[in-house]
Each structure stands twice: as C-alpha cells, then as structure tokens.
C-alpha positions as CSV (number, residue, x, y, z in Angstrom):
1,X,-3.8,3.6,21.6
2,X,-3.5,1.8,18.3
3,X,-6.6,-0.3,17.5
4,X,-8.7,1.7,20.0
5,X,-9.1,5.1,18.5
6,X,-10.3,5.6,14.9
7,X,-10.9,8.8,13.1
8,X,-13.5,10.0,10.5
9,X,-12.3,12.3,7.8
10,X,-14.7,15.2,6.9
11,X,-14.9,18.9,6.4
12,X,-13.5,19.3,10.0
13,X,-10.5,17.1,9.3
14,X,-9.8,14.2,11.7
15,X,-12.7,13.5,14.1
16,X,-12.3,11.2,17.1
17,X,-14.3,8.0,17.2
18,X,-13.9,4.8,19.3
19,X,-13.4,1.6,17.4
20,X,-16.8,-0.1,17.1
21,X,-18.6,3.0,18.5
22,X,-22.3,3.4,17.7
23,X,-22.9,5.5,14.6
24,X,-25.5,7.4,16.6
25,X,-22.6,9.1,18.5
26,X,-21.2,11.7,16.1
27,X,-17.4,12.1,16.0
28,X,-16.3,15.1,17.9
29,X,-19.4,15.5,20.0
30,X,-19.2,16.0,23.8
31,X,-20.4,12.5,24.5
32,X,-17.7,11.1,22.2
33,X,-15.1,13.2,23.9
34,X,-16.1,11.8,27.3
35,X,-15.8,8.3,25.9
36,X,-12.4,9.0,24.4
37,X,-11.0,10.3,27.7
38,X,-12.4,7.3,29.6
39,X,-10.5,5.0,27.1
40,X,-7.3,7.1,27.5
41,X,-7.5,6.8,31.3
42,X,-8.1,3.1,31.2
43,X,-5.2,2.7,28.9
44,X,-3.0,4.7,31.4
45,X,-4.0,2.5,34.3
46,X,-3.8,-0.8,32.4
47,X,-1.4,-3.5,33.5
48,X,2.2,-2.6,32.4
49,X,5.1,-4.5,33.9
50,X,7.5,-1.9,32.5
51,X,5.7,0.9,34.4
52,X,3.7,-0.6,37.3
53,X,1.3,1.6,39.2
54,X,-0.4,1.2,42.6
55,X,-3.7,1.0,40.8
56,X,-5.0,-1.0,37.9
57,X,-8.2,-0.5,35.9
58,X,-10.6,-3.4,36.1
59,X,-13.6,-3.7,33.8
60,X,-15.8,-5.5,36.3
61,X,-16.1,-4.1,39.8
62,X,-18.8,-4.2,42.5
63,X,-19.1,-2.1,45.6
64,X,-18.8,-5.1,47.8
65,X,-15.4,-5.8,46.2
66,X,-13.9,-2.5,47.5
67,X,-10.7,-3.0,49.4
68,X,-10.2,-1.3,52.7
69,X,-6.8,0.1,53.5
70,X,-4.0,1.6,51.4
71,X,-1.8,0.1,50.1
72,X,-2.7,-3.6,49.9
73,X,-0.7,-5.8,52.3
74,X,0.8,-8.0,49.5
75,X,1.8,-4.9,47.5
76,X,-0.4,-5.8,44.5
77,X,-2.1,-2.9,42.8
78,X,-5.6,-1.8,43.9
79,X,-8.4,-2.2,41.4
80,X,-9.6,1.1,40.0
81,X,-12.9,2.0,38.4
82,X,-12.9,4.5,35.5
83,X,-16.2,5.6,34.0
84,X,-18.6,8.5,33.1
85,X,-19.9,10.7,35.9
86,X,-23.5,10.1,34.8
87,X,-23.1,6.4,35.3
88,X,-26.1,5.6,37.6
89,X,-25.3,1.9,38.2
90,X,-25.2,1.8,42.0
91,X,-23.2,-1.4,42.2
92,X,-20.4,0.4,40.5
93,X,-21.1,3.9,41.6
94,X,-20.2,3.1,45.2
95,X,-16.9,1.5,44.4
96,X,-13.7,3.3,45.5
97,X,-11.1,4.2,44.3
98,X,-12.6,5.5,41.1
99,X,-12.2,8.2,38.4
100,X,-15.3,9.7,37.0
101,X,-15.2,11.8,33.8
102,X,-17.6,14.7,33.3
103,X,-17.9,17.9,31.3
104,X,-18.9,21.4,32.1
105,X,-20.9,24.1,30.3
106,X,-20.0,24.3,26.6
107,X,-19.4,27.8,25.2
108,X,-18.8,29.0,21.7
109,X,-17.3,32.5,21.7
110,X,-18.0,34.7,18.7
111,X,-14.6,35.1,17.1
112,X,-15.8,36.5,13.8
113,X,-19.1,38.3,12.9
114,X,-21.9,35.8,12.9
115,X,-19.3,33.0,12.5
116,X,-19.5,33.7,8.8
117,X,-16.4,32.9,6.7
118,X,-17.6,32.9,3.1
119,X,-20.3,32.3,0.5
120,X,-20.5,30.5,-2.8
121,X,-22.2,32.9,-5.1
122,X,-23.3,30.3,-7.7
123,X,-25.3,28.3,-5.1
124,X,-25.7,30.9,-2.2
125,X,-24.1,28.3,0.0
126,X,-22.7,30.0,3.2
127,X,-19.8,28.7,5.2
128,X,-19.4,29.1,9.0
129,X,-16.6,28.4,11.5
130,X,-16.3,28.6,15.3
131,X,-14.4,27.1,18.3
132,X,-16.3,25.2,21.0
133,X,-14.8,25.3,24.5
134,X,-15.6,22.1,26.4
135,X,-14.4,21.9,30.1
136,X,-13.5,18.3,31.0
137,X,-13.1,17.2,34.7
138,X,-11.7,14.0,36.1
139,X,-13.0,13.4,39.7
140,X,-10.5,11.1,41.5
141,X,-12.4,9.5,44.4
142,X,-11.1,7.4,47.3
143,X,-11.9,6.7,50.9
144,X,-8.4,7.9,51.7
145,X,-7.4,11.5,51.1
146,X,-3.8,10.7,50.3
147,X,-4.8,8.1,47.7
148,X,-7.3,10.5,46.1
149,X,-4.5,13.1,45.7
150,X,-2.0,10.5,44.4
151,X,-4.4,9.2,41.7
152,X,-5.1,12.8,40.7
153,X,-1.4,13.6,40.5
154,X,-0.9,10.7,38.2
155,X,-3.8,11.8,36.0
156,X,-2.8,15.5,36.0
157,X,0.8,14.8,34.8
158,X,-0.5,12.3,32.2
159,X,-2.7,15.0,30.6
160,X,0.1,17.6,30.9
161,X,2.7,15.4,29.3
162,X,0.6,13.9,26.5
163,X,-1.8,16.8,25.6
164,X,0.0,17.5,22.2
165,X,-0.2,13.8,21.3
166,X,-3.9,13.6,22.1
167,X,-4.6,16.9,20.4
168,X,-3.2,15.6,17.1
169,X,-4.4,12.0,17.4
170,X,-8.0,13.0,18.4
171,X,-8.3,15.8,15.8
172,X,-8.8,18.4,18.6
173,X,-8.1,22.1,18.1
174,X,-6.4,22.5,21.5
175,X,-6.1,21.1,25.0
176,X,-5.3,23.5,27.8
177,X,-2.9,22.8,30.6
178,X,-4.6,20.7,33.3
179,X,-5.4,22.1,36.8
180,X,-5.4,19.8,39.8
181,X,-7.8,21.0,42.5
182,X,-7.7,20.6,46.3
183,X,-8.6,17.3,47.9
184,X,-11.8,17.6,49.8
185,X,-14.4,15.4,51.4
186,X,-17.8,15.2,49.7
187,X,-20.7,16.9,51.4
188,X,-22.9,13.8,51.2
189,X,-20.3,11.4,52.6
190,X,-17.3,12.6,54.7
191,X,-15.6,9.2,54.2
192,X,-15.1,9.9,50.5
193,X,-12.4,12.3,49.3
194,X,-12.4,13.8,45.8
195,X,-9.6,15.5,43.9
196,X,-10.6,17.1,40.6
197,X,-8.4,17.4,37.6
198,X,-9.8,19.8,35.0
199,X,-8.8,21.1,31.6
200,X,-10.5,22.6,28.5
201,X,-10.8,21.1,25.1
202,X,-11.4,23.2,22.0
203,X,-13.2,21.7,19.0
204,X,-13.0,23.2,15.5
205,X,-16.6,23.6,14.3
206,X,-17.4,24.1,10.6
207,X,-20.9,24.1,9.0
208,X,-22.8,25.4,6.0
209,X,-26.3,26.5,5.2
210,X,-28.3,26.6,2.1
211,X,-31.0,29.2,1.2
212,X,-34.1,28.5,3.3
213,X,-36.5,31.0,1.7
214,X,-38.5,28.2,0.1
215,X,-38.8,26.3,3.4
216,X,-39.9,29.5,5.3
217,X,-42.5,30.2,2.6
218,X,-43.8,26.6,3.0
219,X,-44.1,26.9,6.8
220,X,-45.8,30.3,6.5
221,X,-48.3,29.0,4.0
222,X,-49.1,26.0,6.2
223,X,-49.8,28.3,9.2
224,X,-51.8,30.8,7.2
225,X,-54.1,27.9,6.1
226,X,-55.2,27.6,9.7
227,X,-58.2,29.7,10.8
228,X,-56.5,30.5,14.1
229,X,-52.7,30.3,14.2
230,X,-52.6,30.6,18.0
231,X,-54.9,27.5,18.4
232,X,-52.7,25.7,16.0
233,X,-49.6,26.4,18.1
234,X,-51.5,25.3,21.3
235,X,-52.5,22.0,19.6
236,X,-48.9,21.2,18.7
237,X,-47.6,21.9,22.2
238,X,-50.4,20.0,24.0
239,X,-50.1,17.1,21.6
240,X,-46.4,16.8,22.3
241,X,-46.9,17.1,26.0
242,X,-49.3,14.2,26.0
243,X,-46.9,11.8,24.3
C-alpha cells in the first residue's frame, strides 16, 4: 500500500487519507473510510504473477463488456469492478462481477458521562472522547452464485488476515472479525447473486469545546431585537426553503 495511503497527524493520532485526496474529505470520516477500503480491495485484486486470482480489478469497465460464463475459456482472469455502493453511473453499475462498498448506521455509545474527559481550568477548555462504530459491508455481486460466493470468500479472509495491519496503518481504533453472509439472489433481478461481507470499524474521536456563553448572549440579543421572534424564525425557515 506504500504510495497509496497517507496519514495526517493530529490530536487523534494517525488519520487515514488517500494520496492526492481532496482536502474537503476529512481524514477518518466515513466517506474517507469507504475510499480507503475501495483502494484496499483494488490492491488485493490487482495483477500479481506471484499470487494470481481468477479476477482482476479493472479501472475502466462498461456493462456491455461483461463476460458471460465462469471461468473464461482461455483461463485468463475475469475483470472485476470495485467501487462505492452509491455509485449511480449506470454503465458501470450494471457490470458483473463487482464489489460494492457501503456503510451502515454509525453509532457512538456513551462510554463515559457526557463523553467528558477533562478540563483546562485556566482557559475553561473542555476535552471529550468517544468511539464511533461504523459498519462496513462489501457486496460481492455476480450473475453466478458460485462466483459471488468465491469472491466473497477471498474478500472475507483478506480482511480477517490483515485486520491488524490495516488497523495500525489506517490509524483505526479497532476492526472486528468479518462475517460472510449467505449468497442470495436480488429481489429486483433474480439473475444477480449477492454475498455480503461485513465487519465493524471503530474510530477514536476526540474534540474540545470553548466557553460559548458570549456566543449564546449574542444570539439571544439578536433575537430579542426582533419584535416577534416567532416571525423571525419563520422568515429564516421560509427563506432557506426558497433557495
């Protein structure tokens, strides 16, 4: 992964960032995590003569380029698409086989009271800490049930065997053992089979707050200057809706 993954150093320690990634994508965010796992999977399914696989990731695929049958008659690896689950590009979305990366609902369990870990008396600066649980799922899709299961098995063991390496390299707090689900046909299209591989990533979250009493007083004063606060609220909502 050298040259692909970079890290930013901050209060949270190492934070994952793709080389050349937009500065608008903050390191360690769910969107950045999806991008990182896409890169990791593409690296796993890249061409390697020392460890050949029946599939090889290709950066440029179209639905009409899909290959029927498994395996290919000449024994060459099938091209594999790997991308985000929210990719709406139809020319790519209809290609099989494919692996789509998605996340589930993010939860932050309260491990300590109000997430509060300390306060600097001289400045009243308060420190907070929490762990974010982010479910990650790889959807391994194919028009062949056996192929879908085999791709998922490769992905499942890849995560299981390298989770400690990725945890340390990506600056993640923890990565759970992966779970490979059953291979099932989709409800929309019985010709497409999906095998999910899911696991959970924990992110170490740290933040601080400064006294906000002056800010609250300023907001209160601004509202009190209005003759009718309710009308003021309505104007703000309606104005935003009209944009």
